[in-house]
C-alpha positions in Angstrom: 12.8 0.3 -0.4 11.7 2.6 -3.2 9.1 5.3 -2.8 6.7 3.4 -5.1 7.0 0.2 -3.0 6.3 2.1 0.2 3.2 3.8 -1.3 2.0 0.4 -2.5 2.5 -1.1 0.9 0.6 1.7 2.5 -2.2 1.3 0.0 -2.5 -2.4 0.6 -2.5 -1.8 4.4 -5.2 0.9 4.1 -7.4 -1.4 2.1 -7.0 -4.3 4.5 -8.1 -2.0 7.3 -11.2 -1.0 5.4 -11.9 -4.7 4.9 -11.3 -5.3 8.6 -13.8 -2.6 9.4 -16.4 -4.1 7.0 -16.3 -1.0 4.7 -14.9 -2.7 1.6 -15.6 -6.2 0.2 -16.8 -7.4 -3.1 -16.8 -3.8 -4.4 -14.8 -0.7 -3.7 -11.3 0.5 -4.5 -8.6 2.9 -3.1 -5.8 4.8 -4.8 -2.8 6.9 -4.2 -1.1 9.3 -6.6 2.6 9.9 -7.1 2.9 13.4 -8.7 6.6 13.1 -9.5 6.0 10.3 -12.0 2.3 11.0 -12.6 1.5 7.5 -11.6 -1.7 6.3 -9.8 -1.6 3.1 -7.9 -5.1 1.6 -7.5 -6.3 -1.5 -5.9 -7.9 -4.3 -8.0 -11.7 -4.0 -8.3 -14.7 -6.2 -7.8 -14.2 -9.8 -6.7 -10.6 -9.3 -5.4 -9.6 -10.5 -2.0 -9.1 -7.1 -0.4 -8.5 -8.5 3.1 -5.3 -10.1 1.9 -3.9 -7.4 -0.5 -0.1 -6.9 -0.6 2.0 -4.3 -2.3 2.5 -6.4 -5.4 -1.3 -6.5 -6.0 -1.6 -2.8 -6.7 -2.2 -1.7 -10.3 -0.1 1.3 -11.7 -2.0 3.4 -14.2 -1.6 6.7 -15.9 -3.8 9.8 -15.5 -5.7 8.6 -18.6 -6.5 5.3 -16.9 -4.3 3.1 -19.0 -2.3 0.5 -17.1 1.5 1.0 -17.3 2.1 -2.7 -18.1 -0.5 -2.5 -20.9 -2.3 -5.6 -19.6 -3.6 -5.4 -16.0 -7.2 -4.1 -15.9 -8.0 -1.4 -13.3 -11.4 -1.2 -11.6 -14.2 -0.2 -14.0 -14.7 3.1 -12.1 -11.1 4.2 -12.6 -12.3 7.6 -13.8 -13.2 8.5 -10.2 -9.5 8.3 -9.3 -7.9 9.7 -12.4 -10.2 12.7 -12.4 -9.7 13.6 -8.8 -6.0 13.0 -8.8 -5.6 15.0 -12.0 -7.6 18.0 -10.8 -7.0 18.4 -7.1 -3.6 18.8 -5.6 -5.0 17.9 -2.2 -6.4 14.6 -3.6 -3.3 12.5 -3.4 -5.3 9.6 -2.0 -8.9 8.6 -2.9 -11.3 5.9 -1.6 -14.5 4.8 -3.2 -16.4 2.7 -0.8 -19.9 1.4 -0.1 -20.1 1.7 3.7 -23.4 0.5 5.2 -24.4 3.5 7.2 -23.1 6.4 5.1 -24.6 4.8 2.0 -28.1 5.1 3.6 -27.6 8.9 3.3 -27.3 8.4 -0.5 -30.8 6.8 -0.4 -32.8 8.7 2.2 -33.9 12.3 1.4 -31.9 13.6 4.2 -28.8 15.8 4.1 -25.7 14.8 6.0 -24.7 17.0 8.9 -21.9 16.3 11.5 -23.2 15.2 14.8 -19.9 14.5 16.7 -16.8 16.6 17.3 -14.7 14.3 15.0 -17.4 14.7 12.3 -16.8 18.4 12.2 -14.2 17.8 9.5 -17.4 17.7 7.3 -18.6 21.0 8.5 -18.9 22.3 4.9 -21.2 19.5 4.0 -21.1 16.4 1.9 -22.7 17.0 -1.5 -24.8 14.4 -3.3 -24.0 13.2 -6.8 -27.4 12.5 -8.2 -26.7 10.6 -11.4 -27.7 7.0 -11.2 -24.9 5.1 -12.9 -21.4 3.9 -12.3 -18.6 6.4 -13.0 -17.1 4.5 -16.0 -16.2 7.4 -18.3 -14.0 10.5 -18.1 -17.1 12.7 -18.7 -18.9 11.1 -15.7 -15.8 11.5 -13.6 -15.7 15.2 -14.4 -19.3 15.6 -13.4 -18.6 13.8 -10.1 -15.7 16.2 -9.6 -18.0 19.2 -10.3 -20.4 18.0 -7.7 -17.7 17.3 -5.1 -15.9 20.6 -5.7 -13.4 21.2 -2.9 -15.3 19.1 -0.4 -13.6 16.3 1.5 -16.2 13.7 0.4 -19.2 13.2 -1.9 -22.2 10.9 -1.6 -23.2 9.0 -4.7 -27.0 8.4 -5.0 -28.0 4.8 -4.3 -24.3 3.8 -4.5 -21.7 4.8 -2.0 -19.1 7.4 -1.1 -15.9 9.0 -2.4 -13.4 10.5 0.1 -10.2 12.4 -0.9 -7.2 13.4 1.2 -3.6 14.4 1.1 -2.5 11.0 2.4 -3.9 7.6 2.8 -4.0 8.2 6.6 -6.3 11.2 6.0 -8.6 9.2 3.7 -8.7 6.3 6.1 -9.6 8.5 9.1 -12.1 10.7 7.2 -13.9 7.6 5.8 -14.1 6.0 9.2 -15.5 9.3 10.7 -18.0 9.7 7.9 -19.3 6.2 8.5 -19.3 6.6 12.3 -21.2 9.9 12.1 -23.8 8.4 9.7 -24.3 5.5 12.1 -24.6 7.7 15.2 -27.1 10.0 13.4 -29.4 7.0 12.7 -29.0 5.7 16.3 -29.7 9.1 17.8 -32.8 9.5 15.6 -34.5 6.7 17.5 -34.3 8.8 20.6 -35.7 12.0 19.1 -34.7 15.0 17.0 -31.0 15.0 16.1 -28.8 17.9 16.9 -25.8 18.7 14.7 -22.8 21.1 14.7 -23.1 24.4 12.8 -20.5 25.3 10.1 -19.1 28.0 12.6 -18.7 25.4 15.4 -17.0 23.0 12.9 -14.5 25.7 11.9 -13.7 26.6 15.5 -13.1 23.0 16.5 -10.9 22.2 13.5 -8.9 25.4 14.0 -7.9 24.1 17.4 -7.3 20.5 16.6 -5.0 19.5 13.8 -6.6 17.0 11.4 -3.3 15.6 10.1 -2.1 14.8 13.6 -5.3 13.0 14.4 -5.2 11.1 11.1 -1.7 9.9 11.7 -2.6 8.7 15.2 -5.6 6.8 13.8 -3.3 5.3 11.2 -0.9 4.0 13.8 -3.7 2.7 15.9 -5.5 0.8 13.1 -2.3 -0.6 11.5 -1.4 -2.2 14.8 -4.9 -3.8 15.0 -4.7 -4.9 11.4 -1.4 -6.7 12.0 -3.2 -8.9 14.5 -6.3 -9.5 12.4 -7.2 -13.0 11.4 -8.3 -11.8 7.9 -11.9 -13.1 8.3 -14.6 -10.7 7.1 -15.1 -7.8 9.5 -14.0 -10.0 12.5 -11.5 -7.4 13.7 -13.9 -4.5 13.5 -14.0 -2.1 16.3 -16.1 1.0 16.9 -14.2 4.2 16.0 -15.2 6.0 19.2 -16.7 3.4 21.6 
């Protein structure tokens, strides 16, 4: 099996897990970057059957967004992926999603703060990209990158989220954590004022617990669940930390 085939298999698996968890559907796309060949593999865009993706469905594009075969059309917001992959060496995988709970933080005038220990990976905050449009041009992609900076994720006003990581496992785990923390914040708010972890507490916890190790364990856990999934919309969904 070639390295490219393996990457495409992992990308398809990651996307199927997002579909299983109800975090990707009609819209949304995920990508992985191969620096050696400067090739981005991205999932098909809106309307595609993401719950049944296989390696052969992935679209190879260059850093300028042009498909390698000259024919296959990438998602309309391909500049999200090309800009991040081209600018950040730690952004080898990128997910643009519209998760139900985290997206509410792109609408409400309320900053996101981590409320669980797992959520402390976002201790430096999750900035908000305030422009009200799809990221369909390189210029818009660069402005999104400017807003995101070196953060692990960015919120897009009235739209969704973008999460970056060194591997697909990291992007999967971080995206699941972001959605879980957003949901728990809203649930806790019904009980009273919501407490959250300070940046200092976040740094201390993450210095003790290796994120890569946790992400790989989550990857193994969810890939086993996905292998048994019946491919019906969100029917295999489980709570991240029940």
